[in-house]
N, C-alpha and C positions, 0 to 999 in steps of 0.2 A: 660783726657787731660794732655798734657805735661806742665811742670811748665813754661818753657821759651816760647816756641812757638809750634804751631801746623800747619804743612804744608801738603798740599795735592794737587795733580794734578787731574783735572777733565776735561772732555770734556764739552764744553759749551752747546752742544745740545744732549748729550748722553741720551739714554733711558734705558740703561741696564748696569748690572754689568760686568765689563770687566774681572773678574777673571775666568769666565766659559770658557771652551775650546769648540771649534767648533766640533760638533759631525757629522762627515761626514759618508756617507754610504760606505761600502766596500763589501757588499754582494749581495743579490738577485736583479735581474733585475725587479722584480715586486714591488719593494719598491721605494718611492720617492728618488731623488738624495740626499736629505737632511733629516736626521731624526729630527723630531721636538720634543721638550719637551712639550707634549700636556697637558698643564694645562692652566687655564684662565689667569695666570700671566706670561706665558712663554715669553722669549725674542726671537724675530724673527731672524732667521739666513737665509742668502741667499747667493747663489753663484754668485758673480760678478767678471767677468774675470776668473782667476784661483784660487781665494781665497774664502773661506767661511767667510763672514763678518757679523757683527752685523748691523742690519738695523734699521733706525729710520725714523720717519715721518717728514714732512716739515710743516712750518708755513705759510700756504696760507691765513689763517684768518688774518684780520687787527687787530693788537694789539692796541686797543683804550685806551691807558693809558694817564696820564696827559701830558707827554712829546709829544706824538703824537698829541693831541688836540692843544697844544700850537704851535707846529710847523706849522700846517695847518692854524691856526688863524693868525700867524705872517707873512705868505707868501703874498707878493704883487701880483697883477695881472700879472705883468711882470714875476715874478718868476714862477707862475703857467703856463703861456704861454711857458716859457723856458723849463719847465718840459715836457709839452706836445710835444713841438717841438723836444726835444731830443728823446722822444719815437718814433716818426716817423722817425727821423734820423737813429736811431739804426735799425728800421725795414727796412729802405732803404739799409743800409750797410749789413744787413744779406742777403737780396736778391742779392745785387751786388756781394758780395764775394762768395756766394754759386753758382751763375751763372758762375763766372769766374773759380772757382775751378772745377766745373762740366765739363766745356769746356776743361780745362787742362787735366782732367782724360780721357775724351773721346778721345781727340787728341792723348794722350800718348798711350792709349790702341790700337787705330787703327793703329798707326805707328809701335809700337813694335811688335804687333801680325802680322801686315801686312808684314813687312820686314822679319819676321821669316817665314811666309808662302810662300813668294816669293822665298826665298832661297830653301825651301823644294821642291816647284814646279820645280825649276830649276834642282834639283837633280833627280826628278822623270822623267822629260823630257829626261834626259840622261840615263834612265833605271837603275839608281843607287838607287834601292828601299831600300836596307838594310842601306846604308849610309844616306838616307833620314830619315829613322826611328831613327837612332842614333842621328842625329842632332835635329830632332823634339822632341824626348824624352828628350835629354839633355837640350835643351833650356827651355822646360816646367819645368823640375826639377829645373833648376837654378832660374827661375822666382818664382816658388812655394817656394823654400827655402828662397829667399829674403823676401817674404811676411810672411812666417811662423816664421823665426828667429826674425823679427821685433816684431811680435805679442807675441811670447813666451818670449822674453828677455826684451822688453822695455815697451810694453803696452798690457797686456793680455785682457784688456777690449775692445780693438779694434777688437778682433776676433768676428765672427758672424755678424749678421745684425745690432744689437743694438736697433732695434725697440721695442722688449719686455721691455728692460730697460727704454726706453723713455716713453713707455706706463705707466710703474710703476712710473716713476718720475712725470709725469703729473697727475697721480692718487694720489700723495701725499707721495710717498716713495722715500727717498733719496738713490740713487744708487751711491756708492763711486767711484770716479776716472773715471766716465763715460764721462765727458765733458772737460777733461784737454787738454792742448796744445800737450803733447806727444801722447795722444790718437788720436788727430786730424791728426797729421803728419803721424803716423803709419797707420791710416785708409786710408789716401790718397795714400801713397806709396804702402801699402799692397793691396789695391783694384786694382791698376794698375798692380801689379805683378801677383795677383791671376787670374784676368780676362784675362790678356795677355797670361797666361799659358794654356788657353783653358779649365780650370776647369768648371764644370757644376754649375756655380754660377754667379750672376750678380752684377752690381755696383749700382743697384737701392736702395736696402736696406741700404748699406753703405752710399749712398748719403744722406739719411734721417738722419743718425747719424752724418755725416759731417756737415750738415746744423745746427743741434742742437748744436754741439760743437762750431761752429762759433758764434752762438747766445749767448751761455753761456759765452764765452770768451769776447765778446764785452760788455756784460752786466756788467761783474765784472771788466772790465778795463784791461784785459790781463791775462796771466798765474798767478798762485798763488804767485810766487816769484817776479814777475815784474809788479805788478799792477800799473795802473795810479792812482794817488791820487787826481785827480781833484774833487772838492767838489760836483759838480752836478752829476758826474758820480756815486758817492757813493750812490745816492738815488736809483739806480737800483740794488744795491747789496743786495737784499733781495729775499726771496723765491717767493713772489707774482709776482714781476716784472720779475724775472728770468723765472718763469713759462710762462709768456706771450711771452718772447723772444724765448724760446725754442720751443714753439708752432709755432711761425713764422718760426723758423729754420727747423722744421720737414716738414711743408708745402712747404717751398722752396726746400727742398731736393726731395720731390716727384715731384714737378714741374720740377726740373732740370733733373730728371730721365726720365720722360715721355713727357716733353714739354706740361704739362697740368696744367695751373694755377688754374682753377676752381676745377679740380680734386684734386690738392694738398690741397686746403682749405678744401674740403669735406672729404679728407682722415684724416686730423687732427680732424675734427669735428666728424666723424663717428667712427674712429678706434683708435685714439691716445689720444686725450684730454678727460678728465673726465668732466670738467665743463667749461662753455663757456659764453661769453657775447658779446654784439654787438660791443663794442669798439675793442675787440680783433679780431673780424671777419674782420673789416675794415683794421686793420694793417696787418693781415695775408694775406689778398687779395692784399694789396699793395706790400708786400714782394714778392709774387709769380709773380705779374705783372712785377716787376723789373727783376726777374729771366728770365722770358720769353722774355723780351726785349733784354737782354744780349744774350740769346741763338739765337734769331732771327737774331741779328747782326752778330754773328759768322756763322750762316747758310748761310747768304748772302755772307760772305767772302769765305766760303768753297765750294760754288757752282762751283767754278772754278776747283775743284779737287785737290787743292794744300794743303789742310789741312791733309788729311789722305789717306792711300793707297786705301781705298774703297770709295773715293770721297767726302762724306759729313762729314767726321771726326767723324762718329758715332753719329751725332746729330739728325738724322732722322731715327727712327726705322722702321716705316711703314706709308704708306700714300695711301689711296684708294679714295682720293677726286675726281679723274678723272674717276672712275669706275662706270658704270651704274649698279645699284643693282635692281634686279627684284626677287620677290617672290610672291607665291600664298598663298591662305588660307591653302591649304593642306601642305604647307611647315612648318606649325606649328608642324606637327608630328615629322619630323626629328629634328627640333629645340628643342622640348620637350625631345626627346631621348638624345640629347647632354647634356641638363641640368641634366637629371637623371644620365647619365654616369659620368658627372662631379661631382655631389654630392657624388656618391658612391666611385669613385676613389679618390676624395679629402679627404673623411673621412678615406679611407684605407691608403692613403699616410700619414695622420696625425698619424694613429695608428702605422704604421711601423716606421716612423721617431721617434716616442716616444721611441720605443724599441732600435733603433740604438743609440739615444742620451744617453740612459742609459749605453749601452755598451761602447761608447766612453768616458763616464765619468770615468768608471773603468780604461780604458787605460790611460787617461790623468792624473789620480791621481798618476801614477807611476813616473812622472817627466817630465822634459822638453824634454829629448831625445826621449821619447816615443811619445810626441806630434809631434815632428819634423818627426819622422819615419812614423807616421800615415799619416801626410800630404803628405809626399813624396811617400808613397805607393799608396795613392789615385791618386796622379798626374801620377805616372807610369802606373797604370791601365787605367786611362782615356786616356793617350797618346797612349797606345797600342791599345785600342779599336778604337779611332778616326782614327788612321793610318791604322790599319789592317782590320777592317770590310769592307771598300769599296772594297777590293779585292774579297769579297764573292759574289758580285752582278755582273750581266752582263752589259756590256756597251750598251748604247742605241744610235741609230743613230740620228743625228740632224734633226730637222724639216726643210724641204726644204724651208719653208717660212722665215726662219731666215737667217740673213746675216752671212757671214763668221766671222765677228768680234764678233758676239754674241754667236756662238756655233761652236766648243767648246771654253770654256773660259780658259785662262791661265793668271795668275798674279792677276789682280784686281778683283773687285766684278763681280758676274755674276751667273746665274742659271744653267750653263752648264759646270761644271769643267771637264777638260779632264782627269786628273789624270793618270791612267795607260792605257787609251783607245787610239786607233789609231785615226788619223785625220778623222774628220767627225763624231766622236762618242763622247759621254760624259758619266761620271759616276755620276748618280743622287745621290747616297749615299755620295760620296765625296763632292758634292755640299752642303750637310747639315752638314757634320762632319768636313771636313778639311777646316774650315773657322772660323772667329770670331763668337761669340755667337749672336751678333746683326745682322750680315750678314746672319746667319742661320735662324733667325726669319724672316728677309726680304724675304729670298728665299722660305721658306715654306708658308709664307703668300701671296706669289705672286699670282695674279689673272690672269684669261684667260690662264691658263697653265694646262688644264685638263689631258694631257698625259705626263706631264714632269716627274712624279715620278712613279716608279713601286710599286706594293703592297708589295713585299718582302722588298724593301728598306724602306718604311714607317714603316713596322712592326719592322725591325731591329732598326730603329731610335727611335721609341717609346719605345721599350723594353730597349734599352741602356740608354736612358735618365731617364727612371723610376728607373733603378739601380743606375745610377750616381746621380740622385736627392736625393736618400736616403743616399748614402755613402759619398757624398761630403760635405753636410751641417753638421756642427759640428766639422770640423777640424780647426786647429788653424790659420785660415786666415780670413780676412774680407770677408763676404759672404752674398749674398742676396737670398731670396726665390722667388722673382718675376720671374726672368728669367728661372730658372729650371722648375717652374710650367707652364710658358708660352710655353716652348719647349715641355713638356710632353703633355699639353692640345692641342697644335697645331698638334701634331702627331696623336692622335686619332681622332681629328676633321677632319683632311685631309683624314684619312682612312675611316671615315664615309661618307665623301663627295664622295670618290671614289666608295664606295659601293652603294650609292644612284644613281649614274650615271644619267640617263635620267629621273629618278623619281622626281627630284627636280630642280628648276630653280636657286638655290643658287650656286654660284661659289665655287669650292673646296678651294680656298684661303680664302673665307669668312667662310667656314666651319672650317678652321683652326683657324681663329680669334674667332669664337664662342666657339670652343673647349678650347682655352686658357682662355677665359673669364669664362667658366663654371668651369674649374678646379680651377681657382683662387677663385671663389666664394665658391666652395665646400671645399677648404682647409682653406682659410683665412676668409670666411664668410662675405665678404664685398659686398655691393650691390650698393648703390647710388654713392659713390665715385668711385667705379670700373667702373660703367656704364659711368660716365662722363669722366674718364681717357681714356677708350676705344673710346669714342666719339671724344675726342680731339686728340687721337692718330691716328684715321683713317680719321678724317676730313670729315665724311659723316653722315649726319643726318638720312639717310634712314636706317642705321643699328640700330637706337635707339630702335624701337619696339621689334625686335627679340632679341637684346642684353638684354633688360629688362626681357623678358620672360626666357631666359637662366639663368640669374643671380638669379632670384627669385626661380626657380625650383631647381637649384643647391644648393643654400643656405638652402632651406627647407629640401631637402633630406640629406644634410650633417649634419644639426642640429639634425636630428633624431638619429645619430650614436655617435658623440663625439663633444667636443668643438673645437674651431678654433685652428689653429696651434700656434698662439701667446699665447693663454690662456694655452695651453699645456706646452710651453716653460716657461712661468711665473711660473707655478706650479712646473716644474722640478727644476727651480732655487731657489724655496722657497721664492719668492718675495710676500709679503702680499698684493696682489692686491685685492681691493674691487670690486666685480662684480656689474654690473648695476642693477641686479634684485635679491632681497633677496630670500632665500629658503622658500618654503611654510610653513615649520614647525616653522619658526621664528615668525609667527603670534601667536603661542601658548606659547611664552615665553616673559616675561616683562623684561625691563632693571633693575627693582628692584631686580628680581631674579638673574640677572647677577651680580649685585653689591654684593649680599649676598654670591656669590661664590668666590668673590675676598677678599683679605685682607682689613682691614678697611682703609678708606681714610685718608690720612695725611693732616691736615690743619695747617695753620699758622695764627698768629694774625697780624693785620695791622701794629702794632709796635712790632717787635719781637726781642728777645734777640739773639745776635750773636752766642752764644754757642748752642742755639736750632737750628738755621739754619745750622750750621756746622754739627751738629749731624744728622739732616735730610738728608743732602746731602751725608754724608758718609754711612748711613745705609739704604738708599732707592735707588731704581733705577728709580723712577718716574721722569717725565719731567715737570709736571705741578702740582701746589699745590693751592688748594682753600685758599683764604685769607678771614678770618672771624673776625668780630669785635663784642665783647660782650658789653652789657650795653649801647647800642646806643638808643637815644630817637628818634623815627620816626618823620619826619616833618609833621605830620598830627594832631598835638594837643593832641596826646595820651601821658599821663603822664608816663605810664609804660615803662620800658626799654625793648629793644628787641635785637635780634641777627641779625647782618647785614652780608649778603654775599657780600663782596666788589668786588670780582672778582676772577681771577686766575692769578698766577704769574709763569713764566717759570723758569726752572732750570738755563737756560743761564743767565737770568737777576739777579738771586740770586748770581751767580758766579761773574757777573759784579760788583754787589754791594760790594762783599767781596774784589774783586781785587782793586777797586777804594777807598777802605776804607771809605765807606759811613756809618760811625759810629756816634752815638749820645751818649753823656754822660748820659743824662736823657731820660726817656721814654716820648716822645712827638712827635707830628706831625710836619713835616717840612713845610717851606714856599716854594712857587713856585720858587722864585729866588734862593733859596739854591740848589734846585734840578738841575736847569739849569746850575749852576756853575760846577757841577760834571758830568752830563750826557747829551748826545745828542741822539735824537730819531734815527738818522742814525746809531749810534754806537750800539744801542740795536737791530736794525733790521738786522744787518749783522750777517752772520753765521761764527763764528770763530772756530779755531781748539782747541788745548789744552790751558787751562788757568791755570797757576800756582798761587796758592793762599797760602799765609802764614799769619796765624792769631796768635798773641801773647796771652798769658794768660790774660793780662790786657784787651785786646780787646774783649775777650770772655764775659766779664761782661757788655759790652756796648750794644746798641740797634741799630736797623735798621728800618727806616720807609719805609714800603713796599708799601704804598698807591700810590706814584707817578709812580711806576713801574708796577703796577697791571693792567691787562686788565679788565676794569670795565664793559665790555659788553660781557661776555662769553655766548655761546649758552647753554641753559639748557633744560632738558626734565623732565616730571613727571615720577616718578618711576613706574607708571602704564602703560606707553607707551610700545607698543610691540617692540621687537628687530628689526623686519622687518622695521617698520616705522622709528626707530632711525637710522638704517643703511642707508636708503635712504637719510635722512637728512644729516648724516655724510658725505656721498660720494658727494652729489650734491653741498653742500656748501664748501667742501674742508677743513674739520676740522681736528684738531689734538687731541683735547680734547672736551668731551661733558659731562657737569656736570649733575648729576642726583639729583633732589631735591625731598623732601618728598611730598606725596599727602596730608598728614594731619600735621598741625603745633600744637605741644603740648609740654609740659615740658618733657625734656629728649630726645626729637627727634632731631637728629643732623640736622643742616641747609643744609648740603650736604650729601646725602646718598652714593655717589660714583662718580667715573669718568670713562667714557668709552673712550678707545683708539682704534686704528685700530686693534690691536691684539685681543682685546676682541670681535670684531665683525666677526672674521674669522670663517667660518662654522666648520672647523675641530677642532678648539679650543673649540667652544661651545659644540659640540657633545661629546667631551671627558669629559667635566664637567657635562653634562646632557645626559648620555647614553640612557635614555629612549626615547629621541627624534629621535634616529637613526632608530627606527622602522617606522617612518613616513616620511622618506627621499626618498621614491620611486617616488614621483611625480615630474613633471616638474617645472622649475622655473616660478615664476609669471611674467607676462608682466607688 
């Protein structure tokens, strides 16, 4: 220690030593994107945006210390009602703002892309095909560049869908800079630019991220540098309440993307959120209800055709509520075939995308210019294919039953684009390629059009979007996986419907719907939420039975090959996501054996010397420390003294105590009023950044009473408990620390054997410390 003072800067919530350098991969494609230091005490590294960051866990557990208990005892009924009312108010604002921004994005995309296509069609009508290609490609490159420059230079975390990072956050992993104001703005503008550029990506995934950003900013009172300091709003600036708001935001984003309020709630329940409760269910449903009311209001306004070039402003993707659906028992066979194809193709898509993302990671590591060039190259290739491939197919004559205004179509939406064809003919491939993505979905989903598309056109469409679906995702623009998978699935679904011909009563458009559902289930492995989303999307209950069959078969087939696409992305990014089901071999290992493989646990006394606390903070990377009192007489009339496990104290709270100079001259316990003069429960719940602490040599000899700051109700497990059971508890309760206590109490036995953290329960970490278990990892995960 220095004689005059000892000064250090530490992060309030850090879990790792910041001296280590991020070890990024630069070699083979068969290795993870991030090399991990595979020991039981390794620090988790993850790729968030364009940076490799140290990752920490979140404090979802209620920290029941003396300050928290006093705060809730002292609140009046009016204050409690105000707190509940504010929760519902924030849920309402999340839904309202998400609905408004989703409408803005839809209208902007429809009009930007619409006017671009109108100008191209005008050139094509004049037979100026090369000039049309130049304008088409140039406009798409410009729009892509706007989206890519914003993502690369201002908010790298806005690239991609954002759903894997949201899943990780709601699982208990802090993903840095994912929910900031800059990320939100770039996500909105970037989504408009990327989708308007005709890239094979959708706005659905980004809308989930946008809803989560809105929820996070509302909960913390605005951007980091301009937060509202209203007293009651600060009660929401903690990890637990922020979790609830971000869950509402994710549900609202799905609802805004598909106009599916129940599907949005189920998406969060099934796919995104790790732990759930009934109160959160109601607030989430309320948020999605607000979103759908906003969307319905704008749909009514846009029915006049004034909102977007294609009529409804992009707010209605597909609607078969007026279609009569008929199918027989024998139609189960083609439905099952669609499910099998969807499961196989979905798992194959996941496998190929896995390899492509590794390759893109190597390119992106070379710098910003390479990221921009990669995005522009994909845009150029996409534009060339969309414009050039329709020239390869023959023009089809219009059906005589159609009016002259319906076929051929020029300008606005329609299923019969004239493109390069003479009057009275249309180009069916141009109908699918030379339009907006949402309009392409509506066209290929269209019912009662059995002879509209040629087999060759559908084959080209399917092959093209398989290629584009692989090479577009991963570039530095906001992108979603929903739309590429829907386009691919609808392509082979319509092809199967064409092949079935008179053998099935199911319409070709409905075959396309089932194909899209099967591929989504085969890749994303969603069932219930996806079924409800398609039910709300199509507005037809008669589709429910066959949709359920398709989803179940596709998910079952896909699970037999590889994990879901979001799990693959989580693994590539290195995010320590705790899976829902433990590995079977975890039953053969106890938490006591895990504790033996770790360094000895560091404990503190209830009244500890300042010098000891400073030494512990400097020389350890732990975020939680058990607080133990020796020589305590139990309140059971036993005369002998015992050792009491008072609880666990967080590193952040130790830093707060040092920062506020919570020092005592003598070694004693403090009174409740003394604590309340220095600390507030809201201050301790907030997640702060860097805290600069300076401690003088005189203060080193003083004491700190840790009892008022200690969580007196930590979760504990016996050392004989299996790792599988401990992992289920850790994940379902949303823990950050799990204390291991001894099975036998005797002299010389420590009261706390060890502490389990998220990193200790990761399978790859355990297998490195216990390599003999690797021989038993061949089985499937337990249900």
